[in-house]
N, C-alpha and C positions, 0 to 999 in steps of 0.2 A: 456546209459554212463558205461565206464568201472571201476570197483573197485578205480583204479587210480588218474581216469577224478572226483572221488567222491571224495575222499581226498584231492586232489588240493581244491579242490571245497569249502569244512568244515574249512583245512585249512584258507584260505580266508575269510569266513566269519568269524570265529575267529579272524581275523588282523583288520578286517573291525571296529565289536564290542568294541575290542582293543583299536582302535585307537578313539573311537566315548565318551568311558568312560575317556580316556586322555586327550580329548578336553572338556568335561563336566565337568571333577576335576580342569579344570585351569579357574582363576577367569577370568568374561567374561571382555574385555574394551569397556568401553561407547564409544559410536562414538558420535563426536559433527556434530552436523548440518550445512551442511554449508551452510552459509550465503552469498550472493552475496555481489561484492565488491560494492556495492552502497547501501549498508542494512542501513546505517545511514542516508539517507536521503529520505525524505516521498514526496509525486507527490500531484504536485497542476492541478486541471484539471477547465479549466474558459470556461464555457457554450457559445457556440456559435451557438445556435441552429438559432430555429421559432425566439423569440423574445429576447432575449440576444446578445446583440453586433449588435444591430440592431436600425435603426431611431425611431420604435417603444418606445424604453427608451430613451427620449430626455433629453439633455443637459450633455450626460454624452461622455468622449472620449473611445469610441469601441475600436478605435487600438491601442489607447494608454496603455489603464488596460494591458494587456497581455504583450506591450512591457517593463511598470513599471516593472511590476512582474519579468522578466528576466532581469533586469538591477539592481535589487536591490537584485536578488538572484545569482547575477553572481559570480564566484569565489567558490559558494557550490557545492555542487551536490545534489540539492531539483531539480525536473522536474518538469516543466510547460507544458503543454498542453493544447491543443484544443479543444473540446469536441463538438458533437452535440446536438441535444437539450436534456437535461437532465430532463425535464419534470414539474418543477413546474415554469411555466411560469409565475405565477402572482407575483413573487418574483424576476423577473431579475434586474440585473446581478446575476447568483448563480455561485460559484466556491466552488470546495470543496475539502477541503486537506484528501488526506488518508495518512494513517500514511505509516512509514518503516517497517519493517519485526521488527526488533527490539520495536517500539511504540506500534506494533500490540501485540507484546509479552507479553508488559507490560499494555494490557490492553486499546492502545488506538483502537477508531476508526473512520472510516471517520465522517468528520467533514463537513458539510452544512452553505452553508453562503450565504443570500440573499439580495435582494436591496444593492449591493456592487458599487455602482456607484460614488464613489468618490474619490481620490486620497490618503485620508488617510488613510480608509477603508483599502482597497486596499496594504496599506503599512505595517499595519498591519499585516495583513494576511503572507507578504514577511517574518517580521520580525519571528514573531512567525515559521512561516515554519523552518527559517532558524537556529533557536535556537532547531531544535530538531520536532515539529508540535504535533500531538495528543501523548498522551502515553509518551512522552520525558518531554517538558515542557509546564506547565499549560500559557492557551490562556491568553492574553489582555481582561480586564474588559470590554473595549467598544468594545467586538466581540460581549460578551453575545447578545446585539441589535440586532444583522445581523444574528444570528445563530439560526435553524430552524433543525426540524424531519422533513424528508421526506415520503412520501406513501412510499410501498414497493415496488410500480412498479417502482418509482425516483431509488431508491437506489439499484434496480435488472440491473435497465439500464445501470447503471457506470460502473458493473462490467460486461459485456459486450462488 
């Protein structure tokens, strides 16, 4: 390296260090996390695996349950999806209400309901989800009768 090359290199290094000092002296701007467009909506998963949604649970309109949820939530951004077996078959029909990103940030966690085999309970779940669901709105008291905590295997299966 020639003397002039070294001189240019030294000036370049000094210039870069000055730029870094200038940037460090400026106040940092906080970056707002991007929220998805549907961040205000929670998600309802209706189990339709080996037991839920089948004749094993008699006296229930299995096809009508997701349709009733969809109808009750028309015009909202709440998503209703059908899932494979969620695990706690002894509590069929199982419905899980997952919080929106906003609800999760406010402390909401997925809420599991079992033996949801009547239209009234399905309607209560839909109304709660439309109001914001976990972390946003308090669940109606009647849903306490249906809420349960699944084992870890079941909870992990929902995320996959």
